[in-house]
N, C-alpha and C positions, 0 to 999 in steps of 0.2 A: 625220733626226724629228724635225726642225724644221717640216719638209713636216707631217706627224701635226700639234704641235702646233698650227700655223697654221690646219690644217681641221676640227679639234674642236669642236664645239658650235656648228658655222654651216653655213648650207646654201651649197654653191657651185651655183651653176646655170654652165650653159654657155653661153660667151656667139657671141653671136650678132651676127648682120649691123645696122646699123642700123635699118635697117627690119623689127628683131624679130616685130612684130606679124603680121608676115605670113607668118613665120616656122614650117608647120605640126605641129606636135605629133610628127606622122609622123616628117619629118623629125629632130626632136629625136631622139627612139629611134634613129632609123638612125645616127644621128651618135652617140648612146652606144654601140651597139647595136659600132661600129665603131673607138671611140677604148680597148674593150675586148677586141676579138681583136687590134688592135694591142698593147696591154701582155702579150696571153695570148701574141701569139705569139713579142713581142720576150725575153719571160721564157724561152719555151720555143730559142729559135733567136735567140740574142746574133748580131748582126751581121747579120740581114732587111734586105735593099734595100729599098728603098722601089717602083720597080719589081714587086719579088716582091708587096709589102704591096696594091697598088694590081691584080694582079692575084687573087690570094686572096679580095681584097673588093669587088672589080668593080665599080672606083673608077678616077678618073683619080691618076693622080703628084701634079698640082697639090693633091687632095684628102687625098690622104695628108701632104701637105706640111704643110694648114692643119690636118691632125687632129694633128701630130707640133708642131704651134704649142703646140696646145691640149694637149696633153698636161703640155706644158712652166709653160705658164700655171697650168694647175692643180698645177704641185707636182713634178710625175712628170721628174725630168731625161731628159735624150733628147740621144744623141749622136750630131753628125753626122758622119762616115767615111766608110770602106769600107760601113758599113750603117747602121742607124739603131737599133740595142738603147738599150732604156731603160741607166743606165749599171750595168756587168756589178757592180762594189763594192754596187750598192742590191741583187741577187738572188743573194747568194752564204748559202751554208745557214746561216752565224748571224745572219745579219737575215733570213732567210727568212719569218720569224711575225711579225714585225715590219712586214716591207712587208705582205702579207699580212690583219693589219690593216690597215692604209692605206688598201690598194686595198679594203678591204669595206666603211670608213670612208666612203671619199669615192664608192663604185659606190651606197651606201646612200640617201647626199645624194641623188645623179645620182634615184635612183630613185622617192625621195620625191618628187620635181618632176615624175615621170612619173606616178605615183600621181596627185596633184592635179591635173595637170591633161587624164589622157584619160580615157574612160570607165571603169570597173572590171577589165571583162572583160579591152578592150587592155589596162588597166596590164598585168592578169596574164600575160597573152600574152609582154609586153615584160620580164616580170622576171622568168620564168622561162626568154625567151632567152637572156637578160644575163648568170644564172648559169647558163647551161649554156656559157660561153666564160671562165666566171673559173677559175684556178687553183684544185684541190680546196679549199687553207685558205681563201682570200679568198671561194671560195662556201657552205661549211659557214657562214661569218662572217657572209654578209650573210644564210644564211637564219635565222640564229638572231638578229639582227638583227629580220628581217619577222615571225618567233612570239614577240619582245619586242614588237613596235608590236601585232600581233593584240588581244593577250591589256590591251593599256593602255585 
């Protein structure tokens, strides 16, 4: 819950390298996509290994490790052991709704950055792609947030 309260009410942008002005919006969208896939995979298959994530995402293990570090920076506890699940206690049933809302809030903040920086058609494509990889409850929460934003 601490991670949630730290994120509420502020936009959290993905950390990029020093020359962030040269990092393309497409790379940011691709990284957001990878982060969502990693969170989804860690929830569905606790203990998944970096090598398996790299194969699924078609990136290097080093990229997976950087993405895992980014998830930690954003407040998603990631354990390092035989696999790389987000801490299992975080995703138990009693907290599932709470985590889905935290994830939805985080994703909505990141998608807001995407919507501001990409042309509308490209932003819409990225948003729809991201929602496809979210757990059902988080996808529904993001969809509700997008609907609210459209009416404002």
